[in-house]
C-alpha positions in Angstrom: 0.0 0.0 0.0 2.8 2.4 0.9 4.6 1.6 -2.4 1.4 2.4 -4.4 0.9 5.6 -2.4 4.5 6.7 -3.0 4.4 5.9 -6.7 1.1 7.7 -7.1 2.4 10.7 -5.2 5.6 11.0 -7.4 3.4 10.6 -10.5 1.0 13.3 -9.3 3.9 15.8 -8.6 5.5 15.0 -11.9 2.3 15.7 -13.8 1.7 18.9 -11.9 5.2 20.1 -12.7 4.8 19.1 -16.4 1.4 20.8 -16.7 2.8 24.1 -15.2 5.6 24.2 -17.9 3.2 23.3 -20.8 0.0 25.1 -19.9 1.1 28.1 -17.9 -0.1 31.4 -19.2 1.5 34.8 -18.8 -0.3 38.0 -17.8 -2.3 39.8 -20.5 0.0 41.7 -22.8 3.0 39.7 -21.6 5.1 38.3 -24.4 6.0 35.3 -22.2 9.6 36.4 -21.9 12.4 34.8 -23.8 13.4 35.6 -27.4 11.0 36.5 -30.1 11.7 34.0 -32.9 10.3 36.3 -35.5 12.8 39.0 -34.8 10.3 41.8 -34.1 8.3 44.0 -36.5 9.1 46.7 -39.0 7.2 49.3 -37.0 4.1 48.9 -39.2 3.0 45.6 -37.8 4.8 43.4 -40.4 6.7 40.6 -38.8 10.4 40.7 -39.6 12.6 37.6 -39.3 15.7 38.1 -37.1 18.5 39.4 -39.2 22.2 38.4 -39.2 24.9 40.8 -38.0 27.7 42.2 -40.0 31.1 40.6 -39.5 33.5 43.1 -41.2 33.4 46.5 -42.9 35.5 48.5 -45.3 35.4 52.1 -46.3 35.7 53.4 -49.9 36.2 57.1 -50.8 34.5 57.4 -54.1 35.5 55.1 -56.9 32.2 55.6 -58.7 30.2 53.0 -56.9 28.3 55.7 -55.0 28.6 58.5 -57.6 31.8 59.9 -56.2 30.6 59.8 -52.6 32.1 57.8 -49.7 30.9 54.3 -49.1 30.8 51.8 -46.2 30.7 48.1 -47.3 29.3 45.9 -44.6 30.1 42.2 -45.0 28.0 39.3 -43.7 28.4 35.5 -43.5 24.6 35.1 -44.2 22.7 37.5 -46.5 20.2 39.8 -44.7 16.7 39.7 -46.1 15.9 43.2 -44.8 18.1 46.2 -45.5 20.1 47.3 -42.4 20.1 51.0 -41.5 23.4 52.8 -40.7 22.7 55.1 -37.8 26.1 56.6 -36.9 29.8 56.4 -37.4 32.0 57.0 -34.4 35.7 57.9 -34.0 37.1 57.9 -30.4 33.5 57.6 -29.0 32.4 60.8 -30.8 30.2 61.0 -33.9 32.4 61.3 -37.0 29.7 63.3 -38.7 27.4 65.5 -36.5 24.5 65.6 -38.9 24.5 62.0 -40.3 21.0 60.9 -41.1 20.1 57.2 -41.0 21.2 55.5 -44.3 19.4 52.4 -45.6 21.8 49.8 -47.0 21.5 48.5 -50.5 21.0 44.7 -50.4 20.0 44.3 -54.0 23.6 43.4 -55.2 24.6 41.3 -52.1 24.5 38.0 -54.1 27.1 39.3 -56.6 29.2 41.6 -54.4 29.0 39.9 -51.0 28.3 43.1 -49.0 25.7 45.7 -48.2 26.5 49.1 -49.5 25.9 52.4 -47.6 26.5 55.5 -49.7 27.4 58.4 -47.4 26.6 62.1 -48.1 30.3 63.0 -47.9 33.2 62.3 -50.2 35.8 61.4 -47.6 36.1 59.0 -44.7 39.4 59.5 -42.8 41.8 56.6 -43.5 43.8 54.5 -41.0 41.6 55.3 -37.9 39.5 53.0 -35.9 35.8 53.5 -36.5 32.7 52.1 -34.9 29.5 51.8 -36.9 26.1 51.6 -35.3 23.3 50.2 -37.3 19.9 48.5 -37.1 20.0 45.0 -38.6 16.5 45.2 -40.0 13.1 46.4 -38.8 12.7 49.6 -36.8 11.9 47.7 -33.6 15.1 45.6 -33.6 18.0 46.5 -31.3 21.0 48.5 -32.6 24.2 46.6 -33.4 27.7 47.9 -33.6 30.9 46.8 -35.3 34.4 48.3 -35.0 37.5 48.2 -37.2 40.2 50.1 -39.0 39.4 49.3 -42.6 
């Protein structure tokens, strides 16, 4: 009798624990915590898949690709499906350009060129200095990412 009671008790506790993990509900409006597998939204209610982060960037001071203007080329190991938005370029923790507006990257040529291009409204990015770029990988409600380098 004690063995059946002990077995039944363990089974009951296990089922209670299992049902809390499977059937528990959060408070109204609570996302349930954890990561959103969709990556967020674009600000207009459209679900945006989580986007990859850049792994390296180079600068280019006007070889015709951006009509004589400076360019940032952001490289990825996996192609983004939503154009990232460059929000600022920093040098020694200060904005390199005080009036830089967000610049949407060009992902149309990623398959052939292997990078996302940002055409800047200036003709020169100083060479041989460490820069930090901040950008939004995709969708306005996604967190800002940053990448640093001397290229």
